[in-house]
C-alpha positions in Angstrom: 13.9 -73.5 131.3 12.9 -70.7 128.9 9.9 -69.8 131.1 12.2 -69.6 134.2 14.6 -67.3 132.3 11.7 -65.1 131.2 10.4 -64.9 134.8 13.9 -63.9 136.1 14.1 -61.3 133.3 10.7 -59.9 134.3 11.7 -59.7 137.9 14.8 -57.8 136.9 12.7 -55.4 134.8 10.4 -54.8 137.8 13.4 -54.1 140.0 15.0 -51.7 137.5 11.8 -49.9 136.8 10.4 -50.0 140.4 9.8 -46.3 140.5 7.6 -46.4 137.3 4.4 -47.9 136.3 5.6 -49.3 133.0 8.5 -50.7 130.9 9.0 -49.7 127.3 10.5 -52.2 124.9 10.4 -52.6 121.1 7.3 -50.6 120.3 5.2 -51.7 123.2 4.6 -50.8 126.8 4.4 -53.4 129.6 2.3 -52.4 132.6 3.9 -53.4 135.9 2.1 -55.1 138.8 0.2 -52.8 141.0 -1.4 -50.9 138.1 -4.9 -51.5 136.7 -3.5 -53.0 133.5 -0.9 -55.1 135.3 0.8 -57.9 133.3 -0.5 -56.5 130.0 1.9 -55.8 127.1 0.3 -53.0 125.1 1.5 -52.3 121.5 2.1 -48.7 120.5 0.5 -47.4 117.3 2.6 -47.6 114.2 2.4 -43.8 113.8 4.2 -43.3 117.1 6.2 -46.4 118.1 8.1 -44.7 120.9 6.9 -42.9 124.1 9.6 -40.3 123.7 9.1 -37.5 121.2 12.2 -35.5 120.4 10.5 -32.9 118.2 7.9 -30.4 119.4 5.5 -31.4 116.7 6.0 -35.1 116.9 3.5 -37.3 118.8 4.5 -40.1 121.1 3.1 -43.4 122.3 1.1 -42.8 125.5 -0.3 -45.6 127.7 -2.0 -44.9 131.1 -1.5 -48.2 133.0 -4.3 -47.2 135.4 -6.9 -46.5 132.8 -9.8 -48.9 132.2 -9.2 -49.4 128.5 -5.6 -50.6 128.7 -4.8 -49.2 125.3 -2.3 -46.9 123.6 -2.7 -43.7 121.7 -0.5 -41.1 119.9 -0.4 -37.9 121.8 1.6 -34.7 121.9 3.8 -34.9 124.9 5.2 -31.4 124.8 3.4 -28.1 125.4 1.2 -26.9 122.5 1.4 -23.1 122.9 -1.8 -22.8 120.7 -3.7 -25.2 122.9 -6.1 -24.7 125.8 -4.5 -24.4 129.1 -1.2 -23.1 127.7 1.1 -20.3 129.0 3.9 -19.3 126.7 5.8 -16.4 125.3 5.4 -12.9 126.9 3.3 -14.7 128.6 0.3 -15.5 126.5 -2.4 -17.7 128.0 -5.2 -19.7 126.5 -7.8 -20.1 129.2 -10.2 -23.0 129.9 -12.8 -21.0 127.9 -10.6 -20.9 124.8 -9.9 -17.2 125.0 -6.4 -15.9 124.3 -5.1 -13.3 126.7 -1.8 -11.8 127.9 -0.9 -11.2 131.6 2.4 -9.3 131.9 2.7 -9.1 135.7 6.0 -7.7 136.8 9.6 -9.1 136.7 11.0 -10.8 139.8 7.5 -11.3 141.3 5.3 -14.3 141.7 1.6 -14.7 140.8 -1.0 -17.4 141.4 -1.9 -19.1 138.1 -4.3 -21.5 139.9 -5.7 -21.4 143.4 -8.2 -24.1 144.4 -9.1 -25.7 147.7 -6.5 -28.5 147.3 -4.1 -27.1 144.7 -2.0 -23.9 144.6 0.0 -23.3 141.4 2.2 -20.2 141.3 4.6 -18.7 138.7 7.7 -16.6 139.1 8.2 -14.0 136.4 11.5 -12.8 135.0 11.7 -9.8 132.7 13.4 -6.9 131.2 12.4 -3.3 130.6 14.0 -1.5 127.7 14.9 2.1 128.1 12.0 4.3 127.5 9.3 1.6 127.8 6.5 1.8 130.3 6.3 -1.9 131.3 8.4 -5.0 131.7 8.6 -7.7 129.1 8.1 -10.8 131.2 8.3 -14.6 131.0 7.5 -17.5 133.3 10.8 -18.7 134.9 9.5 -21.1 137.6 6.4 -22.9 138.8 5.6 -23.6 142.5 3.1 -26.2 143.5 1.3 -27.0 146.8 -0.5 -30.3 146.7 -1.5 -32.9 149.3 0.5 -31.2 152.1 3.6 -31.2 149.8 5.5 -28.6 147.9 7.2 -29.0 144.5 8.9 -26.5 142.3 10.7 -26.4 139.0 12.6 -23.6 137.4 14.5 -22.7 134.3 18.1 -21.8 135.2 19.8 -18.6 134.0 22.1 -18.9 131.1 24.3 -16.3 129.4 23.9 -18.2 126.1 21.7 -21.1 125.2 23.2 -24.6 124.7 20.9 -27.5 123.6 23.4 -29.9 125.2 22.9 -28.4 128.6 19.9 -29.1 130.9 18.3 -25.9 132.2 15.8 -27.5 134.6 16.0 -27.6 138.4 13.5 -29.5 140.6 12.8 -29.2 144.4 10.5 -31.4 146.5 9.7 -30.2 150.0 12.8 -28.0 150.0 15.2 -30.7 148.8 16.7 -30.7 145.3 15.8 -33.7 143.2 18.4 -35.4 141.1 16.8 -36.7 137.9 19.1 -38.4 135.4 19.4 -36.7 132.0 17.7 -39.5 130.1 14.2 -39.6 128.4 13.5 -42.6 130.5 14.1 -40.9 133.9 11.1 -40.9 136.2 10.7 -39.8 139.8 7.8 -40.3 142.3 7.0 -38.7 145.6 6.8 -41.1 148.6 3.1 -41.2 148.4 3.3 -41.7 144.6 0.9 -38.8 144.0 3.5 -36.6 142.3 5.3 -38.0 139.2 8.0 -36.3 137.3 9.2 -37.8 134.0 11.6 -36.5 131.4 10.3 -36.8 127.8 13.6 -35.8 126.4 17.1 -36.1 127.9 17.1 -32.4 128.6 14.7 -29.4 129.0 11.4 -31.2 128.6 9.3 -32.9 131.2 5.8 -33.8 132.5 4.6 -33.4 136.1 1.6 -35.4 137.0 -0.4 -34.6 140.2 -2.6 -37.6 140.9 -6.3 -37.0 140.1 -5.6 -33.3 139.8 -3.4 -32.1 137.0 -0.8 -32.9 134.3 1.7 -30.2 133.4 3.9 -30.3 130.3 7.0 -28.2 130.4 9.7 -27.0 128.0 12.6 -24.7 128.7 13.4 -22.3 125.9 15.5 -19.2 125.4 14.8 -15.8 123.9 16.6 -16.1 120.6 18.4 -13.3 118.8 15.6 -13.5 116.2 13.0 -13.1 118.9 14.9 -10.2 120.3 15.1 -8.5 116.9 11.4 -9.0 116.0 10.0 -7.9 119.3 12.6 -5.3 120.1 13.2 -6.7 123.6 16.7 -5.1 123.6 18.0 -7.9 125.9 21.4 -7.6 127.5 24.2 -9.7 126.0 24.8 -11.7 129.2 21.4 -13.3 129.6 19.2 -15.3 127.1 16.3 -15.3 129.5 15.7 -19.1 129.5 12.0 -19.6 130.5 9.2 -22.1 130.6 6.6 -23.0 128.0 3.8 -24.8 129.8 0.5 -26.5 129.1 -1.9 -27.7 131.8 -4.6 -30.4 131.9 -6.8 -30.2 135.0 -9.1 -32.8 136.6 -11.5 -32.0 139.4 -11.2 -28.2 139.7 -13.9 -26.7 141.9 -16.3 -24.1 140.4 -14.7 -21.5 142.7 -11.2 -22.0 141.3 -9.2 -18.7 141.2 -5.9 -17.5 139.7 -4.8 -15.8 136.5 -5.5 -19.0 134.5 -7.7 -20.8 137.0 -10.6 -18.4 136.9 -11.1 -19.1 133.2 -12.3 -22.6 134.3 -15.2 -21.2 136.4 -18.5 -22.3 134.8 -19.9 -18.8 134.4 -16.6 -16.8 134.0 -16.8 -13.9 131.5 -13.3 -13.2 130.2 -12.5 -9.4 130.2 -10.0 -9.8 127.2 -11.2 -7.6 124.4 -11.9 -9.6 121.2 -10.3 -8.5 118.0 -7.3 -6.9 119.8 -3.8 -8.1 118.7 -2.6 -8.4 122.3 -5.6 -8.5 124.7 -4.0 -7.8 128.1 -5.8 -8.8 131.2 -4.8 -7.3 134.5 -5.1 -8.5 138.1 -1.6 -8.2 139.4 -2.7 -7.0 142.8 -5.3 -9.7 143.1 -3.0 -12.6 142.3 0.4 -11.5 143.5 1.9 -13.9 146.1 4.8 -13.2 148.6 6.9 -16.2 147.3 6.8 -19.0 144.8 5.3 -21.4 147.4 2.9 -19.0 149.2 -0.9 -19.3 148.8 -1.4 -15.7 150.1 -2.8 -13.7 147.1 -5.9 -11.6 147.8 -8.2 -14.1 145.9 -6.3 -17.3 146.7 -8.6 -20.0 148.2 -6.1 -22.8 148.8 -7.1 -24.5 152.0 -5.8 -28.1 152.4 -7.4 -28.4 155.8 -10.8 -28.3 154.0 -9.8 -30.9 151.5 -11.5 -33.8 153.3 -14.7 -31.8 153.8 -14.8 -31.0 150.1 -13.7 -34.5 148.9 -17.3 -35.7 148.4 -18.3 -32.7 146.3 -15.3 -33.2 143.9 -14.9 -36.9 143.9 -17.1 -37.3 140.9 -14.5 -35.2 139.0 -11.6 -37.4 140.1 -12.9 -40.8 139.0 -10.7 -41.4 136.1 -12.2 -44.8 135.6 -15.6 -43.4 134.7 -14.5 -40.3 132.8 -13.1 -39.7 129.3 -11.2 -36.4 129.2 -9.7 -36.9 125.8 -12.7 -35.7 123.8 -14.5 -32.5 123.3 -13.7 -28.9 123.2 -9.9 -29.2 123.6 -9.4 -30.7 120.2 -9.0 -34.3 121.5 -6.0 -33.6 123.7 -7.9 -33.4 127.0 -6.0 -30.2 127.9 -8.0 -27.5 129.5 -11.1 -29.7 130.2 -12.6 -29.7 133.6 -14.0 -33.2 133.9 -17.4 -33.5 135.5 -19.7 -36.5 135.9 
């Protein structure tokens, strides 16, 4: 009788969590059928018993139910603005080569962060130019993604004053707004299950996973009054300039990848950022400007989904997560910023 009740409970769990790959309960993760680790109940480390981290510096339990090891680990699940593959602040990037650089762009314009054969990732900038200044102070307000003949975008919504109890994230998939419950357990999948969106806090923090291609950790944050005072932004009183902090993990980028951030992953890229300078600014606005958030039309953009099948063989070795370990090496154990090659 007990076995029958347990079986019924399991079926209910699978029904409730049908849009996810796992169920979390009491310090462990149960991998659902259809995943590589199906039927396994994997205990979280004592140091991080929950998969949801409420603090920026806290690590959370992470289990990849499609990994060959079927094990758990403690991992930062929010952007590390001092880590490789990050884009934060005004905006400051840390490239795949580990070099810190600033790219100011222009307010109310969009630029290609990454342009590869089967991935286009753009950013819309917002900004403010104080009286007497020669350039805009800019921040990343939205991301636009083209992937597997689909489009996905997320944006930080405008706010006069910041309120931690309000969610400032909007999502769109193929032109339709996504409703994602404000709960740290909320998860959404595209129809082909190759795009995953999960909240890692009830509001303003999330992870977007593009199957075999990228993982994007996102926070929405405001410009605080202290930020305004220190940096002398001279912001208007009716806008706190809510914007995105992001960190990217890439798998399977081609050697010809372009974009403000993408080019730093080219094997022989030489970063023009001047070492020893407090704010090494790198240009390229004209090369990487796009006509809209979801347009792959910058001068150096190489996005060409029609060529994806022709190039699949050359990149497949980078996409075999079962034979690769992207959690070690030059990115300080996080896997962020590493281009995995066989």
